[in-house]
N, CA, C, O and the ligand as a Tripos MOL2 file, in Angstrom:
@<TRIPOS>MOLECULE
protein
  265   263    67     0     0
PROTEIN
NO_CHARGES

@<TRIPOS>ATOM
      1 N          15.2380   -9.3830  -32.4320 N.3       1 MET1
      2 CA         13.8740   -9.5430  -31.9330 C.3       1 MET1
      3 C          13.0430   -8.3340  -32.3480 C.2       1 MET1
      4 O          13.4750   -7.1880  -32.2240 O.2       1 MET1
      5 N          11.8780   -8.6080  -32.8280 N.am      2 ALA2
      6 CA         11.0060   -7.5340  -33.2830 C.3       2 ALA2
      7 C          10.5120   -6.6990  -32.1060 C.2       2 ALA2
      8 O          10.1840   -7.2080  -31.0340 O.2       2 ALA2
      9 N          10.4770   -5.4310  -32.3530 N.am      3 LYS3
     10 CA          9.9910   -4.5280  -31.3150 C.3       3 LYS3
     11 C           8.4770   -4.6360  -31.2290 C.2       3 LYS3
     12 O           7.7600   -4.3940  -32.2000 O.2       3 LYS3
     13 N           8.0260   -4.9940  -30.0800 N.am      4 VAL4
     14 CA          6.5910   -5.1410  -29.8860 C.3       4 VAL4
     15 C           6.0240   -3.8480  -29.3220 C.2       4 VAL4
     16 O           6.5760   -3.2540  -28.3960 O.2       4 VAL4
     17 N           4.9260   -3.4370  -29.8970 N.am      5 ARG5
     18 CA          4.2890   -2.2360  -29.3790 C.3       5 ARG5
     19 C           3.6430   -2.5720  -28.0350 C.2       5 ARG5
     20 O           2.6980   -3.3570  -27.9580 O.2       5 ARG5
     21 N           4.1650   -1.9750  -27.0120 N.am      6 LEU6
     22 CA          3.6650   -2.2720  -25.6850 C.3       6 LEU6
     23 C           2.5750   -1.2880  -25.2940 C.2       6 LEU6
     24 O           2.6340   -0.0910  -25.5720 O.2       6 LEU6
     25 N           1.6130   -1.8410  -24.6590 N.am      7 LYS7
     26 CA          0.5180   -1.0060  -24.1960 C.3       7 LYS7
     27 C           0.8620   -0.5460  -22.7810 C.2       7 LYS7
     28 O           0.7460   -1.3040  -21.8180 O.2       7 LYS7
     29 N           1.2820    0.6960  -22.6810 N.am      8 LYS8
     30 CA          1.6440    1.2110  -21.3720 C.3       8 LYS8
     31 C           0.5410    2.1120  -20.8410 C.2       8 LYS8
     32 O          -0.0930    2.8630  -21.5820 O.2       8 LYS8
     33 N           0.3400    2.0160  -19.5730 N.am      9 ARG9
     34 CA         -0.6330    2.9410  -19.0020 C.3       9 ARG9
     35 C          -0.0920    3.5310  -17.7010 C.2       9 ARG9
     36 O           0.5790    2.8570  -16.9190 O.2       9 ARG9
     37 N          -0.3970    4.7770  -17.5000 N.am     10 PHE10
     38 CA          0.0790    5.4550  -16.3100 C.3      10 PHE10
     39 C          -0.6800    4.9680  -15.0850 C.2      10 PHE10
     40 O          -1.8780    4.6870  -15.1300 O.2      10 PHE10
     41 N           0.0570    4.8810  -14.0060 N.am     11 VAL11
     42 CA         -0.5590    4.4980  -12.7480 C.3      11 VAL11
     43 C          -0.8760    5.7810  -11.9880 C.2      11 VAL11
     44 O           0.0240    6.4820  -11.5240 O.2      11 VAL11
     45 N          -2.1410    6.0700  -11.8710 N.am     12 ALA12
     46 CA         -2.5590    7.3190  -11.2380 C.3      12 ALA12
     47 C          -2.1210    7.3710   -9.7810 C.2      12 ALA12
     48 O          -2.3390    6.4360   -9.0100 O.2      12 ALA12
     49 N          -1.5000    8.4840   -9.4300 N.am     13 GLY13
     50 CA         -1.1220    8.6870   -8.0400 C.3      13 GLY13
     51 C           0.1450    7.9710   -7.6190 C.2      13 GLY13
     52 O           0.5770    8.0980   -6.4730 O.2      13 GLY13
     53 N           0.7430    7.2230   -8.5260 N.am     14 ALA14
     54 CA          1.9510    6.4950   -8.1790 C.3      14 ALA14
     55 C           3.1460    7.4440   -8.1500 C.2      14 ALA14
     56 O           3.2320    8.3880   -8.9360 O.2      14 ALA14
     57 N           4.0480    7.1750   -7.2410 N.am     15 LYS15
     58 CA          5.2150    8.0290   -7.0880 C.3      15 LYS15
     59 C           6.4580    7.1770   -7.2940 C.2      15 LYS15
     60 O           6.5610    6.0710   -6.7640 O.2      15 LYS15
     61 N           7.3900    7.6970   -8.0600 N.am     16 CYS16
     62 CA          8.6120    6.9460   -8.3050 C.3      16 CYS16
     63 C           9.4580    6.8970   -7.0390 C.2      16 CYS16
     64 O           9.7560    7.9390   -6.4550 O.2      16 CYS16
     65 N           9.8490    5.7020   -6.6090 N.am     17 PRO17
     66 CA         10.6600    5.5680   -5.3950 C.3      17 PRO17
     67 C          12.0850    6.0730   -5.5950 C.2      17 PRO17
     68 O          12.8240    6.2790   -4.6320 O.2      17 PRO17
     69 N          12.4540    6.2660   -6.8360 N.am     18 LYS18
     70 CA         13.8300    6.6690   -7.1240 C.3      18 LYS18
     71 C          13.9770    8.1770   -7.2900 C.2      18 LYS18
     72 O          14.7730    8.8090   -6.5950 O.2      18 LYS18
     73 N          13.2090    8.7510   -8.2090 N.am     19 CYS19
     74 CA         13.3430   10.1910   -8.4640 C.3      19 CYS19
     75 C          12.2240   11.0030   -7.8220 C.2      19 CYS19
     76 O          12.2150   12.2320   -7.8910 O.2      19 CYS19
     77 N          11.2800   10.3000   -7.1960 N.am     20 LYS20
     78 CA         10.1760   10.9430   -6.4570 C.3      20 LYS20
     79 C           9.2100   11.7190   -7.3410 C.2      20 LYS20
     80 O           8.4260   12.5290   -6.8460 O.2      20 LYS20
     81 N           9.2630   11.4780   -8.6250 N.am     21 ALA21
     82 CA          8.3300   12.1560   -9.5180 C.3      21 ALA21
     83 C           6.9360   11.5500   -9.3630 C.2      21 ALA21
     84 O           6.7750   10.3450   -9.1710 O.2      21 ALA21
     85 N           5.9510   12.4140   -9.4520 N.am     22 SER22
     86 CA          4.5760   11.9400   -9.3390 C.3      22 SER22
     87 C           3.9970   11.6650  -10.7190 C.2      22 SER22
     88 O           4.3560   12.3160  -11.7000 O.2      22 SER22
     89 N           3.1090   10.7050  -10.7780 N.am     23 ASP23
     90 CA          2.4290   10.3570  -12.0300 C.3      23 ASP23
     91 C           3.3980   10.0880  -13.1760 C.2      23 ASP23
     92 O           3.1310   10.4370  -14.3260 O.2      23 ASP23
     93 N           4.5140    9.4700  -12.8510 N.am     24 SER24
     94 CA          5.5000    9.1640  -13.8910 C.3      24 SER24
     95 C           5.6570    7.6570  -14.0620 C.2      24 SER24
     96 O           6.4840    7.1920  -14.8460 O.2      24 SER24
     97 N           4.8610    6.9110  -13.3280 N.am     25 ILE25
     98 CA          4.9790    5.4590  -13.3520 C.3      25 ILE25
     99 C           4.0280    4.8600  -14.3860 C.2      25 ILE25
    100 O           2.8200    5.1000  -14.3580 O.2      25 ILE25
    101 N           4.5910    4.0900  -15.2820 N.am     26 VAL26
    102 CA          3.7580    3.4060  -16.2580 C.3      26 VAL26
    103 C           3.8010    1.9010  -15.9740 C.2      26 VAL26
    104 O           4.8010    1.3560  -15.5050 O.2      26 VAL26
    105 N           2.6970    1.2720  -16.2740 N.am     27 LEU27
    106 CA          2.5580   -0.1610  -16.0300 C.3      27 LEU27
    107 C           2.2570   -0.8470  -17.3550 C.2      27 LEU27
    108 O           1.3940   -0.4080  -18.1140 O.2      27 LEU27
    109 N           2.9670   -1.9100  -17.6150 N.am     28 PHE28
    110 CA          2.7180   -2.6430  -18.8500 C.3      28 PHE28
    111 C           3.1830   -4.0790  -18.6960 C.2      28 PHE28
    112 O           3.9190   -4.4220  -17.7720 O.2      28 PHE28
    113 N           2.7390   -4.9010  -19.6150 N.am     29 MET29
    114 CA          3.1220   -6.3010  -19.5960 C.3      29 MET29
    115 C           4.2640   -6.5180  -20.5680 C.2      29 MET29
    116 O           4.1820   -6.1290  -21.7330 O.2      29 MET29
    117 N           5.3230   -7.1360  -20.0900 N.am     30 GLU30
    118 CA          6.4390   -7.4570  -20.9560 C.3      30 GLU30
    119 C           6.6710   -8.9570  -20.8840 C.2      30 GLU30
    120 O           7.0990   -9.4840  -19.8570 O.2      30 GLU30
    121 N           6.3860   -9.6290  -21.9710 N.am     31 GLN31
    122 CA          6.5060  -11.0810  -22.0280 C.3      31 GLN31
    123 C           5.7500  -11.7410  -20.8800 C.2      31 GLN31
    124 O           6.2180  -12.6920  -20.2540 O.2      31 GLN31
    125 N           4.5630  -11.1970  -20.6310 N.am     32 GLY32
    126 CA          3.7060  -11.7810  -19.6180 C.3      32 GLY32
    127 C           4.0570  -11.4000  -18.1940 C.2      32 GLY32
    128 O           3.4470  -11.8730  -17.2350 O.2      32 GLY32
    129 N           5.0700  -10.5210  -18.0750 N.am     33 ILE33
    130 CA          5.4700  -10.0850  -16.7400 C.3      33 ILE33
    131 C           5.0330   -8.6460  -16.5230 C.2      33 ILE33
    132 O           5.3040   -7.7630  -17.3370 O.2      33 ILE33
    133 N           4.3590   -8.4360  -15.4210 N.am     34 GLU34
    134 CA          3.9170   -7.0950  -15.0980 C.3      34 GLU34
    135 C           5.1270   -6.2260  -14.7720 C.2      34 GLU34
    136 O           5.9000   -6.5310  -13.8640 O.2      34 GLU34
    137 N           5.2770   -5.1500  -15.5200 N.am     35 THR35
    138 CA          6.4510   -4.3080  -15.3650 C.3      35 THR35
    139 C           6.0420   -2.8800  -15.0590 C.2      35 THR35
    140 O           5.1380   -2.3380  -15.6960 O.2      35 THR35
    141 N           6.7010   -2.2710  -14.0910 N.am     36 VAL36
    142 CA          6.4740   -0.8530  -13.8360 C.3      36 VAL36
    143 C           7.7610   -0.1100  -14.1630 C.2      36 VAL36
    144 O           8.8660   -0.5960  -13.9220 O.2      36 VAL36
    145 N           7.5850    1.0660  -14.7130 N.am     37 GLU37
    146 CA          8.7260    1.8270  -15.1800 C.3      37 GLU37
    147 C           8.4410    3.3130  -14.9660 C.2      37 GLU37
    148 O           7.3010    3.7650  -15.0670 O.2      37 GLU37
    149 N           9.5110    4.0620  -14.6680 N.am     38 CYS38
    150 CA          9.3740    5.5010  -14.5020 C.3      38 CYS38
    151 C           9.7770    6.1750  -15.8120 C.2      38 CYS38
    152 O          10.7900    5.8200  -16.4140 O.2      38 CYS38
    153 N           8.9830    7.1420  -16.2450 N.am     39 VAL39
    154 CA          9.3010    7.8240  -17.4990 C.3      39 VAL39
    155 C          10.2840    8.9780  -17.2720 C.2      39 VAL39
    156 O          10.7970    9.5640  -18.2250 O.2      39 VAL39
    157 N          10.5390    9.2930  -16.0040 N.am     40 GLU40
    158 CA         11.4190   10.4180  -15.6770 C.3      40 GLU40
    159 C          12.8580    9.9770  -15.4190 C.2      40 GLU40
    160 O          13.8010   10.7430  -15.6160 O.2      40 GLU40
    161 N          13.0060    8.7480  -14.9820 N.am     41 CYS41
    162 CA         14.3470    8.2290  -14.7410 C.3      41 CYS41
    163 C          14.3960    6.7810  -15.2280 C.2      41 CYS41
    164 O          13.5140    6.3440  -15.9670 O.2      41 CYS41
    165 N          15.4090    6.0510  -14.8230 N.am     42 ASP42
    166 CA         15.5470    4.6910  -15.3410 C.3      42 ASP42
    167 C          15.0210    3.6330  -14.3770 C.2      42 ASP42
    168 O          15.3510    2.4520  -14.4910 O.2      42 ASP42
    169 N          14.2070    4.0690  -13.4350 N.am     43 TYR43
    170 CA         13.6340    3.1160  -12.4900 C.3      43 TYR43
    171 C          12.7410    2.1150  -13.2220 C.2      43 TYR43
    172 O          11.9530    2.4650  -14.1000 O.2      43 TYR43
    173 N          12.8990    0.8780  -12.8260 N.am     44 ARG44
    174 CA         12.1620   -0.1840  -13.4930 C.3      44 ARG44
    175 C          12.0490   -1.3750  -12.5560 C.2      44 ARG44
    176 O          13.0240   -1.7620  -11.9110 O.2      44 ARG44
    177 N          10.8840   -1.9410  -12.4850 N.am     45 GLU45
    178 CA         10.7170   -3.1250  -11.6440 C.3      45 GLU45
    179 C           9.7590   -4.0960  -12.3030 C.2      45 GLU45
    180 O           8.7190   -3.7150  -12.8400 O.2      45 GLU45
    181 N          10.1380   -5.3530  -12.2450 N.am     46 GLN46
    182 CA          9.2710   -6.3730  -12.8250 C.3      46 GLN46
    183 C           8.6890   -7.2310  -11.7210 C.2      46 GLN46
    184 O           9.3940   -7.7260  -10.8410 O.2      46 GLN46
    185 N           7.3920   -7.3860  -11.7990 N.am     47 GLN47
    186 CA          6.6870   -8.1430  -10.7770 C.3      47 GLN47
    187 C           6.7180   -9.6270  -11.1310 C.2      47 GLN47
    188 O           5.7300  -10.1990  -11.5890 O.2      47 GLN47
    189 N           7.8770  -10.2270  -10.9050 N.am     48 THR48
    190 CA          7.9730  -11.6500  -11.1690 C.3      48 THR48
    191 C           7.2190  -12.4090  -10.0860 C.2      48 THR48
    192 O           6.9000  -11.8570   -9.0320 O.2      48 THR48
    193 N           6.9440  -13.6480  -10.3490 N.am     49 GLU49
    194 CA          6.1840  -14.4220   -9.3750 C.3      49 GLU49
    195 C           6.9270  -14.5270   -8.0550 C.2      49 GLU49
    196 O           6.3120  -14.5320   -6.9890 O.2      49 GLU49
    197 N           8.2390  -14.6090   -8.1260 N.am     50 ASP50
    198 CA          9.0380  -14.6660   -6.9080 C.3      50 ASP50
    199 C           8.8310  -13.4160   -6.0690 C.2      50 ASP50
    200 O           8.6150  -13.4730   -4.8590 O.2      50 ASP50
    201 N           8.9070  -12.2890   -6.7590 N.am     51 LYS51
    202 CA          8.7500  -11.0270   -6.0480 C.3      51 LYS51
    203 C           7.3750  -10.8880   -5.4450 C.2      51 LYS51
    204 O           7.2120  -10.4370   -4.3120 O.2      51 LYS51
    205 N           6.3870  -11.2860   -6.2270 N.am     52 VAL52
    206 CA          5.0280  -11.2160   -5.7310 C.3      52 VAL52
    207 C           4.9010  -12.0670   -4.4810 C.2      52 VAL52
    208 O           4.2660  -11.6680   -3.5050 O.2      52 VAL52
    209 N           5.5070  -13.2340   -4.5190 N.am     53 ALA53
    210 CA          5.4600  -14.1320   -3.3710 C.3      53 ALA53
    211 C           6.1520  -13.4970   -2.1720 C.2      53 ALA53
    212 O           5.6710  -13.5830   -1.0420 O.2      53 ALA53
    213 N           7.2970  -12.8540   -2.4370 N.am     54 GLN54
    214 CA          8.0110  -12.1950   -1.3520 C.3      54 GLN54
    215 C           7.1770  -11.0860   -0.7470 C.2      54 GLN54
    216 O           7.0930  -10.9420    0.4730 O.2      54 GLN54
    217 N           6.5590  -10.3010   -1.6230 N.am     55 LYS55
    218 CA          5.7480   -9.1900   -1.1370 C.3      55 LYS55
    219 C           4.5680   -9.6890   -0.3230 C.2      55 LYS55
    220 O           4.1230   -9.0420    0.6250 O.2      55 LYS55
    221 N           4.0790  -10.8440   -0.7140 N.am     56 ALA56
    222 CA          2.9550  -11.4170    0.0140 C.3      56 ALA56
    223 C           3.4180  -12.0260    1.3300 C.2      56 ALA56
    224 O           2.6070  -12.4790    2.1380 O.2      56 ALA56
    225 N           4.7200  -12.0300    1.5320 N.am     57 GLY57
    226 CA          5.2600  -12.5310    2.7870 C.3      57 GLY57
    227 C           5.4000  -14.0360    2.8130 C.2      57 GLY57
    228 O           5.6480  -14.6360    3.8580 O.2      57 GLY57
    229 N           5.2390  -14.6310    1.6550 N.am     58 GLY58
    230 CA          5.2850  -16.0910    1.6130 C.3      58 GLY58
    231 C           6.6160  -16.6220    1.1490 C.2      58 GLY58
    232 O           7.4870  -15.8670    0.7170 O.2      58 GLY58
    233 N           6.7620  -17.8810    1.2380 N.am     59 ASP59
    234 CA          7.9760  -18.5510    0.7930 C.3      59 ASP59
    235 C           7.5490  -19.5820   -0.2330 C.2      59 ASP59
    236 O           7.6970  -20.7900   -0.0430 O.2      59 ASP59
    237 N           7.0160  -19.0640   -1.3220 N.am     60 VAL60
    238 CA          6.3820  -19.9400   -2.2880 C.3      60 VAL60
    239 C           7.3530  -20.3160   -3.4020 C.2      60 VAL60
    240 O           7.6400  -19.5060   -4.2840 O.2      60 VAL60
    241 N           7.8360  -21.5010   -3.3600 N.am     61 ILE61
    242 CA          8.7070  -21.9730   -4.4410 C.3      61 ILE61
    243 C           8.1560  -23.2860   -4.9610 C.2      61 ILE61
    244 O           8.8640  -24.2860   -5.0850 O.2      61 ILE61
    245 N           6.8780  -23.2460   -5.2560 N.am     62 GLY62
    246 CA          6.2370  -24.4190   -5.8290 C.3      62 GLY62
    247 C           5.9910  -25.5360   -4.8410 C.2      62 GLY62
    248 O           5.7160  -26.6720   -5.2280 O.2      62 GLY62
    249 N           6.0890  -25.2130   -3.5690 N.am     63 VAL63
    250 CA          5.8430  -26.2350   -2.5550 C.3      63 VAL63
    251 C           4.6030  -25.8550   -1.7440 C.2      63 VAL63
    252 O           4.4980  -24.7590   -1.1930 O.2      63 VAL63
    253 N           3.7080  -26.7690   -1.6960 N.am     64 PHE64
    254 CA          2.5220  -26.5160   -0.8960 C.3      64 PHE64
    255 C           2.6950  -27.0670    0.5040 C.2      64 PHE64
    256 O           2.9710  -28.2490    0.7090 O.2      64 PHE64
    257 N           2.5250  -26.1810    1.4460 N.am     65 LYS65
    258 CA          2.6380  -26.6440    2.8370 C.3      65 LYS65
    259 C           1.2820  -27.0940    3.3400 C.2      65 LYS65
    260 O           0.2660  -26.4710    3.0350 O.2      65 LYS65
    261 N           1.2600  -28.1510    4.0930 N.am     66 PRO66
    262 CA         -0.0210  -28.6460    4.6070 C.3      66 PRO66
    263 C          -0.6700  -27.6450    5.5950 C.2      66 PRO66
    264 O          -1.7520  -27.9080    6.1190 O.2      66 PRO66
    265 ZN         11.7300    8.0460  -11.5310 Zn       67 ZN67
@<TRIPOS>BOND
     1     1     2 1
     2     2     3 1
     3     3     4 2
     4     3     5 am
     5     5     6 1
     6     6     7 1
     7     7     8 2
     8     7     9 am
     9     9    10 1
    10    10    11 1
    11    11    12 2
    12    11    13 am
    13    13    14 1
    14    14    15 1
    15    15    16 2
    16    15    17 am
    17    17    18 1
    18    18    19 1
    19    19    20 2
    20    19    21 am
    21    21    22 1
    22    22    23 1
    23    23    24 2
    24    23    25 am
    25    25    26 1
    26    26    27 1
    27    27    28 2
    28    27    29 am
    29    29    30 1
    30    30    31 1
    31    31    32 2
    32    31    33 am
    33    33    34 1
    34    34    35 1
    35    35    36 2
    36    35    37 am
    37    37    38 1
    38    38    39 1
    39    39    40 2
    40    39    41 am
    41    41    42 1
    42    42    43 1
    43    43    44 2
    44    43    45 am
    45    45    46 1
    46    46    47 1
    47    47    48 2
    48    47    49 am
    49    49    50 1
    50    50    51 1
    51    51    52 2
    52    51    53 am
    53    53    54 1
    54    54    55 1
    55    55    56 2
    56    55    57 am
    57    57    58 1
    58    58    59 1
    59    59    60 2
    60    59    61 am
    61    61    62 1
    62    62    63 1
    63    63    64 2
    64    63    65 am
    65    65    66 1
    66    66    67 1
    67    67    68 2
    68    67    69 am
    69    69    70 1
    70    70    71 1
    71    71    72 2
    72    71    73 am
    73    73    74 1
    74    74    75 1
    75    75    76 2
    76    75    77 am
    77    77    78 1
    78    78    79 1
    79    79    80 2
    80    79    81 am
    81    81    82 1
    82    82    83 1
    83    83    84 2
    84    83    85 am
    85    85    86 1
    86    86    87 1
    87    87    88 2
    88    87    89 am
    89    89    90 1
    90    90    91 1
    91    91    92 2
    92    91    93 am
    93    93    94 1
    94    94    95 1
    95    95    96 2
    96    95    97 am
    97    97    98 1
    98    98    99 1
    99    99   100 2
   100    99   101 am
   101   101   102 1
   102   102   103 1
   103   103   104 2
   104   103   105 am
   105   105   106 1
   106   106   107 1
   107   107   108 2
   108   107   109 am
   109   109   110 1
   110   110   111 1
   111   111   112 2
   112   111   113 am
   113   113   114 1
   114   114   115 1
   115   115   116 2
   116   115   117 am
   117   117   118 1
   118   118   119 1
   119   119   120 2
   120   119   121 am
   121   121   122 1
   122   122   123 1
   123   123   124 2
   124   123   125 am
   125   125   126 1
   126   126   127 1
   127   127   128 2
   128   127   129 am
   129   129   130 1
   130   130   131 1
   131   131   132 2
   132   131   133 am
   133   133   134 1
   134   134   135 1
   135   135   136 2
   136   135   137 am
   137   137   138 1
   138   138   139 1
   139   139   140 2
   140   139   141 am
   141   141   142 1
   142   142   143 1
   143   143   144 2
   144   143   145 am
   145   145   146 1
   146   146   147 1
   147   147   148 2
   148   147   149 am
   149   149   150 1
   150   150   151 1
   151   151   152 2
   152   151   153 am
   153   153   154 1
   154   154   155 1
   155   155   156 2
   156   155   157 am
   157   157   158 1
   158   158   159 1
   159   159   160 2
   160   159   161 am
   161   161   162 1
   162   162   163 1
   163   163   164 2
   164   163   165 am
   165   165   166 1
   166   166   167 1
   167   167   168 2
   168   167   169 am
   169   169   170 1
   170   170   171 1
   171   171   172 2
   172   171   173 am
   173   173   174 1
   174   174   175 1
   175   175   176 2
   176   175   177 am
   177   177   178 1
   178   178   179 1
   179   179   180 2
   180   179   181 am
   181   181   182 1
   182   182   183 1
   183   183   184 2
   184   183   185 am
   185   185   186 1
   186   186   187 1
   187   187   188 2
   188   187   189 am
   189   189   190 1
   190   190   191 1
   191   191   192 2
   192   191   193 am
   193   193   194 1
   194   194   195 1
   195   195   196 2
   196   195   197 am
   197   197   198 1
   198   198   199 1
   199   199   200 2
   200   199   201 am
   201   201   202 1
   202   202   203 1
   203   203   204 2
   204   203   205 am
   205   205   206 1
   206   206   207 1
   207   207   208 2
   208   207   209 am
   209   209   210 1
   210   210   211 1
   211   211   212 2
   212   211   213 am
   213   213   214 1
   214   214   215 1
   215   215   216 2
   216   215   217 am
   217   217   218 1
   218   218   219 1
   219   219   220 2
   220   219   221 am
   221   221   222 1
   222   222   223 1
   223   223   224 2
   224   223   225 am
   225   225   226 1
   226   226   227 1
   227   227   228 2
   228   227   229 am
   229   229   230 1
   230   230   231 1
   231   231   232 2
   232   231   233 am
   233   233   234 1
   234   234   235 1
   235   235   236 2
   236   235   237 am
   237   237   238 1
   238   238   239 1
   239   239   240 2
   240   239   241 am
   241   241   242 1
   242   242   243 1
   243   243   244 2
   244   243   245 am
   245   245   246 1
   246   246   247 1
   247   247   248 2
   248   247   249 am
   249   249   250 1
   250   250   251 1
   251   251   252 2
   252   251   253 am
   253   253   254 1
   254   254   255 1
   255   255   256 2
   256   255   257 am
   257   257   258 1
   258   258   259 1
   259   259   260 2
   260   259   261 am
   261   261   262 1
   262   262   263 1
   263   263   264 2
@<TRIPOS>SUBSTRUCTURE
     1 MET1         2 RESIDUE 1 A MET
     2 ALA2         6 RESIDUE 1 A ALA
     3 LYS3        10 RESIDUE 1 A LYS
     4 VAL4        14 RESIDUE 1 A VAL
     5 ARG5        18 RESIDUE 1 A ARG
     6 LEU6        22 RESIDUE 1 A LEU
     7 LYS7        26 RESIDUE 1 A LYS
     8 LYS8        30 RESIDUE 1 A LYS
     9 ARG9        34 RESIDUE 1 A ARG
    10 PHE10       38 RESIDUE 1 A PHE
    11 VAL11       42 RESIDUE 1 A VAL
    12 ALA12       46 RESIDUE 1 A ALA
    13 GLY13       50 RESIDUE 1 A GLY
    14 ALA14       54 RESIDUE 1 A ALA
    15 LYS15       58 RESIDUE 1 A LYS
    16 CYS16       62 RESIDUE 1 A CYS
    17 PRO17       66 RESIDUE 1 A PRO
    18 LYS18       70 RESIDUE 1 A LYS
    19 CYS19       74 RESIDUE 1 A CYS
    20 LYS20       78 RESIDUE 1 A LYS
    21 ALA21       82 RESIDUE 1 A ALA
    22 SER22       86 RESIDUE 1 A SER
    23 ASP23       90 RESIDUE 1 A ASP
    24 SER24       94 RESIDUE 1 A SER
    25 ILE25       98 RESIDUE 1 A ILE
    26 VAL26      102 RESIDUE 1 A VAL
    27 LEU27      106 RESIDUE 1 A LEU
    28 PHE28      110 RESIDUE 1 A PHE
    29 MET29      114 RESIDUE 1 A MET
    30 GLU30      118 RESIDUE 1 A GLU
    31 GLN31      122 RESIDUE 1 A GLN
    32 GLY32      126 RESIDUE 1 A GLY
    33 ILE33      130 RESIDUE 1 A ILE
    34 GLU34      134 RESIDUE 1 A GLU
    35 THR35      138 RESIDUE 1 A THR
    36 VAL36      142 RESIDUE 1 A VAL
    37 GLU37      146 RESIDUE 1 A GLU
    38 CYS38      150 RESIDUE 1 A CYS
    39 VAL39      154 RESIDUE 1 A VAL
    40 GLU40      158 RESIDUE 1 A GLU
    41 CYS41      162 RESIDUE 1 A CYS
    42 ASP42      166 RESIDUE 1 A ASP
    43 TYR43      170 RESIDUE 1 A TYR
    44 ARG44      174 RESIDUE 1 A ARG
    45 GLU45      178 RESIDUE 1 A GLU
    46 GLN46      182 RESIDUE 1 A GLN
    47 GLN47      186 RESIDUE 1 A GLN
    48 THR48      190 RESIDUE 1 A THR
    49 GLU49      194 RESIDUE 1 A GLU
    50 ASP50      198 RESIDUE 1 A ASP
    51 LYS51      202 RESIDUE 1 A LYS
    52 VAL52      206 RESIDUE 1 A VAL
    53 ALA53      210 RESIDUE 1 A ALA
    54 GLN54      214 RESIDUE 1 A GLN
    55 LYS55      218 RESIDUE 1 A LYS
    56 ALA56      222 RESIDUE 1 A ALA
    57 GLY57      226 RESIDUE 1 A GLY
    58 GLY58      230 RESIDUE 1 A GLY
    59 ASP59      234 RESIDUE 1 A ASP
    60 VAL60      238 RESIDUE 1 A VAL
    61 ILE61      242 RESIDUE 1 A ILE
    62 GLY62      246 RESIDUE 1 A GLY
    63 VAL63      250 RESIDUE 1 A VAL
    64 PHE64      254 RESIDUE 1 A PHE
    65 LYS65      258 RESIDUE 1 A LYS
    66 PRO66      262 RESIDUE 1 A PRO
    67 ZN67       265 GROUP 0 **** ****
Protein backbone atom coordinates (compact mmCIF):
# COMPACT_ATOMS: atom_id res chain seq x y z
CA MET A 1 0.00 0.00 0.00
CA ALA A 2 1.32 3.39 -0.94
CA LYS A 3 2.28 5.65 1.87
CA VAL A 4 -0.10 8.54 1.93
CA ARG A 5 1.13 11.86 3.13
CA LEU A 6 -1.07 12.57 6.08
CA LYS A 7 -1.92 16.02 7.13
CA LYS A 8 -1.32 16.05 10.84
CA ARG A 9 -1.99 18.94 13.07
CA PHE A 10 -1.22 19.46 16.71
CA VAL A 11 -4.06 19.79 19.12
CA ALA A 12 -3.33 22.85 21.20
CA GLY A 13 -3.48 22.25 24.91
CA ALA A 14 -4.08 18.54 24.56
CA LYS A 15 -2.37 16.27 27.03
CA CYS A 16 -1.43 12.69 26.36
CA PRO A 17 -3.36 10.37 28.71
CA LYS A 18 -0.53 7.89 28.56
CA CYS A 19 2.76 9.75 28.95
CA LYS A 20 1.23 13.02 30.19
CA ALA A 21 3.17 15.07 27.69
CA SER A 22 1.65 18.40 26.78
CA ASP A 23 1.12 19.56 23.22
CA SER A 24 2.21 16.20 21.87
CA ILE A 25 -1.14 15.14 20.47
CA VAL A 26 -1.61 15.27 16.74
CA LEU A 27 -4.91 14.87 14.96
CA PHE A 28 -5.29 13.56 11.45
CA MET A 29 -7.61 11.63 9.22
CA GLU A 30 -6.68 8.08 8.38
CA GLN A 31 -8.92 6.46 5.79
CA GLY A 32 -11.68 8.81 6.80
CA ILE A 33 -11.29 8.04 10.47
CA GLU A 34 -10.35 10.77 12.86
CA THR A 35 -7.19 9.63 14.58
CA VAL A 36 -5.30 11.12 17.49
CA GLU A 37 -1.74 10.14 18.18
CA CYS A 38 0.98 11.13 20.63
CA VAL A 39 4.35 12.04 19.16
CA GLU A 40 6.12 11.28 22.45
CA CYS A 41 4.90 7.75 22.97
CA ASP A 42 2.86 5.15 21.12
CA TYR A 43 -0.52 6.35 22.31
CA ARG A 44 -3.05 6.26 19.55
CA GLU A 45 -6.81 6.41 19.37
CA GLN A 46 -9.20 6.31 16.49
CA GLN A 47 -12.53 8.00 16.74
CA THR A 48 -14.62 5.35 15.10
CA GLU A 49 -18.33 5.89 14.87
CA ASP A 50 -18.87 3.30 17.58
CA LYS A 51 -16.59 5.12 19.93
CA VAL A 52 -18.15 8.43 19.16
CA ALA A 53 -21.53 6.92 19.91
CA GLN A 54 -20.23 5.50 23.17
CA LYS A 55 -18.76 8.83 24.18
CA ALA A 56 -22.04 10.47 23.40
CA GLY A 57 -23.61 8.03 25.82
CA GLY A 58 -25.75 6.47 23.17
CA ASP A 59 -26.33 2.96 22.02
CA VAL A 60 -26.32 3.70 18.35
CA ILE A 61 -25.98 0.64 16.17
CA GLY A 62 -27.98 1.80 13.23
CA VAL A 63 -31.26 1.54 15.05
CA PHE A 64 -33.47 4.50 15.48
CA LYS A 65 -35.51 4.50 18.61
CA PRO A 66 -38.90 6.15 18.50
ZN1 LIG B 1 2.18 10.18 24.94
